[in-house]
C-alpha positions as semicolon CSV with decimal commas, in nm:
position;residue;x (nm);y (nm);z (nm)
1;S;3,247;-1,896;-5,653
2;Y;3,447;-1,820;-5,955
3;E;3,635;-2,130;-5,943
4;N;3,336;-2,333;-5,931
5;S;3,165;-2,168;-6,224
6;C;3,470;-2,221;-6,436
7;Y;3,473;-2,645;-6,294
8;I;3,088;-2,638;-6,379
9;R;3,179;-2,476;-6,755
10;L;3,461;-2,697;-6,836
11;G;3,248;-2,970;-6,716
12;L;2,971;-2,947;-6,901
13;D;3,228;-2,886;-7,216
14;M;3,333;-3,223;-7,149
15;I;3,039;-3,417;-7,121
16;N;2,845;-3,209;-7,408
17;N;3,121;-3,298;-7,681
18;N;3,188;-3,633;-7,567
19;D;3,560;-3,589;-7,455
20;E;3,867;-3,764;-7,330
21;F;3,606;-3,990;-7,167
22;N;3,248;-4,205;-7,271
23;F;3,015;-3,961;-7,157
24;S;2,719;-4,086;-7,406
25;F;2,622;-4,242;-7,036
26;L;2,528;-3,942;-6,938
27;Q;2,443;-3,806;-7,203
28;L;2,188;-4,111;-7,266
29;M;2,011;-4,103;-6,922
30;K;1,843;-3,770;-7,044
31;D;1,847;-3,843;-7,384
32;S;1,947;-3,511;-7,513
33;P;2,239;-3,391;-7,698
34;E;2,325;-3,109;-7,463
35;M;2,363;-3,076;-7,100
36;T;2,267;-2,802;-6,834
37;P;2,359;-2,791;-6,511
38;K;1,973;-2,836;-6,387
39;D;1,977;-3,151;-6,603
40;V;2,326;-3,301;-6,431
41;S;2,239;-3,166;-6,067
42;F;1,780;-3,297;-6,077
43;S;1,835;-3,549;-6,327
44;V;2,171;-3,719;-6,391
45;A;2,330;-3,710;-6,028
46;P;1,992;-3,814;-5,840
47;K;1,987;-4,135;-6,035
48;I;2,368;-4,164;-6,019
49;N;2,338;-4,152;-5,661
50;S;2,098;-4,356;-5,616
51;A;2,272;-4,674;-5,684
52;S;2,461;-4,582;-5,343
53;R;2,207;-4,534;-5,152
54;I;2,016;-4,871;-5,184
55;D;2,225;-5,082;-5,382
56;D;2,617;-5,088;-5,513
57;T;2,829;-4,753;-5,557
58;R;3,005;-4,925;-5,881
59;L;2,688;-4,956;-6,010
60;G;2,668;-4,588;-6,103
61;A;3,060;-4,587;-6,216
62;A;2,981;-4,852;-6,425
63;G;2,792;-4,666;-6,756
64;F;3,100;-4,445;-6,777
65;F;3,345;-4,790;-6,899
66;Y;3,130;-4,958;-7,121
67;E;3,149;-4,902;-7,476
68;D;2,813;-5,131;-7,548
69;Q;2,482;-4,904;-7,591
70;N;2,337;-5,186;-7,495
71;K;2,508;-5,259;-7,161
72;I;2,466;-4,868;-7,087
73;M;2,086;-4,888;-7,132
74;T;2,062;-5,180;-6,888
75;V;2,285;-4,993;-6,636
76;I;2,060;-4,652;-6,716
77;D;1,729;-4,870;-6,663
78;K;1,868;-5,033;-6,366
79;L;1,950;-4,738;-6,263
80;D;1,638;-4,517;-6,318
81;E;1,461;-4,818;-6,102
82;L;1,678;-4,757;-5,833
83;N;1,607;-4,380;-5,814
84;N;1,226;-4,483;-5,829
85;Q;1,300;-4,686;-5,532
86;R;1,507;-4,428;-5,375
87;K;1,174;-4,166;-5,425
88;Q;0,925;-4,388;-5,291
89;I;1,140;-4,493;-4,990
90;T;1,191;-4,084;-4,907
91;A;0,832;-4,041;-4,944
92;D;0,756;-4,301;-4,662
93;A;0,996;-4,150;-4,466
94;R;0,870;-3,819;-4,497
95;E;0,528;-3,913;-4,387
96;T;0,652;-4,057;-4,058
97;V;0,886;-3,768;-3,996
98;A;0,542;-3,596;-3,931
99;K;0,460;-3,812;-3,675
100;I;0,757;-3,720;-3,462
101;N;0,741;-3,593;-3,165
102;I;1,060;-3,433;-2,948
103;G;1,037;-3,419;-2,558
104;D;1,081;-3,081;-2,347
105;N;1,408;-3,119;-2,253
106;E;1,550;-3,279;-2,543
107;R;1,812;-3,110;-2,798
108;I;1,825;-3,402;-3,040
109;V;1,584;-3,565;-3,256
110;T;1,665;-3,908;-3,239
111;F;1,462;-4,192;-3,505
112;D;1,562;-4,592;-3,546
113;G;1,550;-4,627;-3,927
114;A;1,647;-4,979;-3,896
115;N;1,347;-4,979;-4,191
116;Y;1,545;-4,837;-4,432
117;G;1,892;-4,862;-4,612
118;K;2,201;-4,707;-4,388
119;G;2,211;-4,493;-4,752
120;I;1,881;-4,317;-4,642
121;H;1,980;-4,162;-4,360
122;G;2,112;-3,901;-4,474
123;I;1,796;-3,820;-4,608
124;I;1,599;-3,849;-4,353
125;A;1,798;-3,628;-4,096
126;S;1,776;-3,403;-4,343
127;E;1,359;-3,405;-4,347
128;I;1,359;-3,423;-3,970
129;T;1,574;-3,113;-3,955
130;K;1,344;-2,942;-4,188
131;R;1,068;-3,043;-3,934
132;F;1,321;-2,913;-3,623
133;P;1,568;-2,662;-3,761
134;D;1,662;-2,558;-3,431
135;Y;1,823;-2,879;-3,323
136;P;2,046;-3,127;-3,498
137;A;1,894;-3,507;-3,575
138;F;2,096;-3,835;-3,607
139;V;1,896;-4,097;-3,778
140;Y;2,093;-4,440;-3,690
141;S;2,005;-4,800;-3,725
142;S;2,153;-5,058;-3,445
143;S;2,380;-5,410;-3,516
144;I;2,661;-5,591;-3,322
145;S;3,053;-5,410;-3,365
146;S;3,266;-5,637;-3,572
147;E;3,522;-5,481;-3,391
148;D;3,460;-5,593;-3,026
149;G;3,116;-5,726;-2,993
150;V;2,949;-5,423;-2,872
151;H;2,558;-5,342;-2,952
152;I;2,605;-5,000;-3,118
153;C;2,399;-4,707;-3,309
154;A;2,548;-4,557;-3,537
155;G;2,418;-4,344;-3,834
156;S;2,403;-3,967;-4,001
157;V;2,357;-3,658;-3,822
158;R;2,238;-3,330;-3,951
159;C;2,215;-3,004;-3,872
160;A;2,030;-2,724;-4,017
161;N;2,106;-2,450;-3,832
162;T;2,497;-2,362;-3,886
163;A;2,519;-2,157;-3,580
164;I;2,501;-2,512;-3,383
165;N;2,863;-2,601;-3,310
166;A;2,752;-2,981;-3,273
167;M;3,075;-3,139;-3,333
168;S;3,187;-2,976;-3,068
169;I;2,969;-3,063;-2,786
170;F;3,033;-3,510;-2,979
171;E;3,390;-3,443;-2,906
172;Q;3,309;-3,355;-2,549
173;L;3,085;-3,641;-2,567
174;K;3,350;-3,855;-2,713
175;D;3,628;-3,725;-2,459
176;M;3,335;-3,868;-2,190
177;H;3,342;-4,192;-2,395
178;I;2,929;-4,150;-2,403
179;I;2,991;-4,189;-2,797
180;R;3,249;-4,382;-2,968
181;K;3,329;-4,221;-3,298
182;A;3,250;-3,905;-3,454
183;A;3,350;-3,762;-3,822
184;G;3,236;-3,493;-4,039
185;H;3,135;-3,184;-3,937
186;S;2,873;-2,967;-3,804
187;S;2,597;-2,972;-4,078
188;A;2,635;-3,343;-4,147
189;C;2,862;-3,566;-3,999
190;V;2,819;-3,981;-3,876
191;I;2,867;-4,093;-3,489
192;E;2,846;-4,412;-3,319
193;V;2,726;-4,433;-2,969
194;T;2,641;-4,755;-2,784
195;A;2,327;-4,872;-2,725
196;D;2,268;-4,903;-2,340
197;K;2,422;-4,528;-2,316
198;L;2,158;-4,393;-2,611
199;D;1,943;-4,233;-2,348
200;E;2,274;-4,116;-2,166
201;F;2,367;-3,965;-2,520
202;I;2,057;-3,767;-2,581
203;K;2,021;-3,603;-2,188
204;T;2,409;-3,518;-2,174
205;F;2,383;-3,358;-2,567
206;S;2,092;-3,155;-2,423
207;A;2,237;-3,042;-2,102
208;L;2,562;-2,933;-2,358
209;F;2,373;-2,725;-2,604
210;D;2,166;-2,567;-2,361
211;S;2,464;-2,425;-2,247
212;M;2,614;-2,307;-2,539
213;E;2,561;-1,939;-2,675
214;I;2,381;-1,983;-3,012
215;P;2,419;-1,658;-3,174
216;P;2,083;-1,521;-3,325
217;I;2,089;-1,588;-3,739
218;T;2,181;-1,296;-3,921
219;I;2,106;-1,320;-4,322
220;A;2,313;-1,096;-4,510
221;L;2,149;-0,923;-4,885
222;D;2,403;-0,867;-5,101
223;G;2,283;-0,595;-5,422
């Protein structure tokens, strides 16, 4: 949109002019005096984001608050290392996803992501939806709830088909006490299911999915 373009333009001006904030951190991340939208999207942002996916979110913000260039470079080196780890984990997950099968009567793909950090679950779910674009994907890890000691499966859901209102189904399952929590929107959300109800969750979700009227996908061409 026009408003988003304005935000991008003003933000790039601030970064490139190093105005009002320590944007040298961002410039050093790509070792160039002029930052472009492509640099931010594909070079800088993934490195900062890798901290929250692999390690500690605070690391990605730390570089903005250091004045000492040696400290800034230490942060950048660590972010590079974490980003490389994130790439490797994603590549490994992509190979695993290629081997996933879904039952004939299942309308949601579930995947135990215990071997991957929680910050990677959303990425894996997105990879699954590339292979199964007609169904949502739920990537979870098991743990004992600190609230009540119940064994739960909690994780990320992604849905590539925008015609599917997955959150509507999750809200129904929540009312039926099959899932404990659901937050977000149909394309990306987090849910929590008790481990003993995981099979019931898949079966009931699939039945509700089949009862939905999903409109055909249309493509609008402009210009």
